[in-house]
Structures are given as structure tokens and as C-alpha cells.
C-alpha positions, 0 to 999 in steps of 0.5 A: 727689171726683167733679166737677160738669159745667161747666154745673152747676158754673157755675150753682152755683159761679159764684164758685168757681174750682178751682186748683192753687195751694198752699193753706192748711190750716185750724187751730183759731182760723181764721176765715172769712168772707163778706159778703152784703147781703140783698135783696127777691129773696133774701126772695122766693126764700127764702120760695118755697122755705120756704113761710114767708109771714110778713107780717113779711118782706113788709109794712113796716106789719106789721113797724112794728106788731110793733115792727121798724124795717122788713121782716125777712130770714128768720133762717134765710136769714141763717144759711144764710151758715154752710154757704155759707162752709164749703162754698165753702172745703171743697167736699164738706163735709157739714153735721152740725149747727147751733144758732143764737141769733138776737140781733137782727133783719136788715132787707132791704138790711142788709150781714151778715158771716157768720163761722165759726171752727174750734174743734175738729178731729179725724179721722173715718174718712177725713175730719175733723170740725170744730166751728165757732163761727158768728156774723153781724155787721151794722154791723161789730160788732152780733151778730145770730146766733151759734151752733155748727156741726159739719161733716165735711170731706173735706180740711183744705186750704182752697180 
């Protein structure tokens, strides 16, 4: 695998550290997770990239009129936790598919736990095709998003 330049790598993967330690191998049933608190800055940045300027994300009064407690975080922004989790453990992974069900709203300031669980692993050419169940939770157990993802992993060794 080709390594990114130090400058590029540090800008994108500031929390990622390459190591020669012995790593574990992902197995069916293994769960990987990351926490994230979505901020105003996250919503604005996502809006700029996606061109999604729905007022539900920016106007509290509009969100209240629509029946929500506060401004919403874009659902796809929350779902971006899934490829983030997979790629942080398996650099070079290629995301192949994702299906999602949005179950509950996520508000600016909510802490979300994203989880992926390996459900099926099979050889694919010189790589591995892995199917993951995916879900995001808030307040410990409230399901806000669930679905399934498939990714091609260059290795089953977790970083």
C-alpha cells in the first residue's frame, strides 16, 4: 500500500498512528465504535460540501415548527461515522455499499456512538469483502440510525 506524505497524512489522519505492534484480526461478531459530538461547525462544513441548506439544520424556529426539539444534524453527516470507523481501522478500505434507516433525529450537540459489527467475511480476489451491520446511538441506547455496509478490506488486521 502506498503511504501518504507526512503532511497530507497528518492533515487527514491526525489521530491515526502507524505502529508495528501486533494487531488483532477482525472476526465475525466483532464491534468497532467511535464517539462524536456534532457541532455547529460540523453542520456548516457539511452544508457547504453537500449544498444541503435545509433550514431545519440552521433555524431553530423552523425546526420547532416542523416538530423537532432543535436544529437537526444532517442524517448523512451522522452516517459518515461508518466509513470513518472502517477506514480508521482498515486503511485503504473501499466502501462498496451502505443502506440506512433514519430512526430518530440527531441535534447539534448530541454525542453519538457509531458502531459497525462484522457480519460476514469472505475472500475477494486478494482482499476481503466484509459486510457490517451499522448503527448510531445517542444517550447510550437510543437508536438513531441503522443499516448495513459492505467494504473491501486490504487486510483483516485492525490498526
